[in-house]
N, C-alpha and C positions, 0 to 999 in steps of 0.2 A: 111478430107473428104466433098466431093462438093454433098453428095445427099441430098434428104429430109429428116435432121435428125430425126424430127417430125413423119413423115411417117413412116420410118425404125423403129424406136423404138416403134411406136404402134405396126406394124406388129410384133415385136419379142417378145414384150408382149401377143399378142393373142396365139403367137406360144407355148409361156411357158406355159400360161395356159391350151391351148390343151394337150401339154406333160405333166402336171401336172397329168390332168384327165386320161389321158393316163395310166399312172403309177397307178393309183386308180383304173384301170378296170382292170391291170393285176394282181393287188394286191387280185382284189374281183373274179379272175377268170371268168370275163365276156367273151362273147361268140366272139370266135375269129374273124369272121368277122365283127363285131363291132368294135373291135380294129383295125383292118386294115383297117378299113374305117376314124378312127379317126388319124390313121396313115399318111394317105395319104391326110386328110385336112392339118394335122402340114404340111407336105412336100410342099406342094401347097403354103401355106403361108410362108415359108422361100424361094421357087423359087421367089416369088414376092419380099420380101424382097432385095434378091440377084438381081434380075434385076433391081430393085431402086438403089441400090448401084453401080452397073455396068453401069446405065445409067449415074450417077452423074461423075462415073469416066471418061468415055468417052466424056459428054461432057463438061469436066473442066479441069481433068488431060490431058488428050490424046491431045483434044485440042490446050490447054496451050505448050504441049511437041513438037508442030509441029510448034511453033512461035519460040522456045527455040534451034533448029537446028538438025542435024541426028541424034548425038548422043542420045538426048533424044527420038527422034521419036523412034528408033530401042528399046530402054530399055521399053518403054510403051507399042509397039508393042510384043514384047516378054513375056510381063507380061500378055497380052489379052491370046495370044497364049496358055501360060501355065494354063490359067484359062479354055479354051477351052478344051486344054487336059485332065483337071480333070474332067470337066463334061463329056467326053465320054469313062469315064471307067465303 
């Protein structure tokens, strides 16, 4: 992985803490909109982590593939297209 591991780990730990808090909110029958707002916040942090990992992948792995040859290039491009397909669902 080429992304900043410290940054990604910090974001994921923050998201995990938020999700643990959301579980407690659900178990305590908290107000629905408060739960939704916390879900949105967790989603935003996970998206930030994903963006960091993708940035590392593109600037590292994909960049290296363009030096390696056409087969590697196509493989990396197809991987990114696969991610975009999943994001658009």
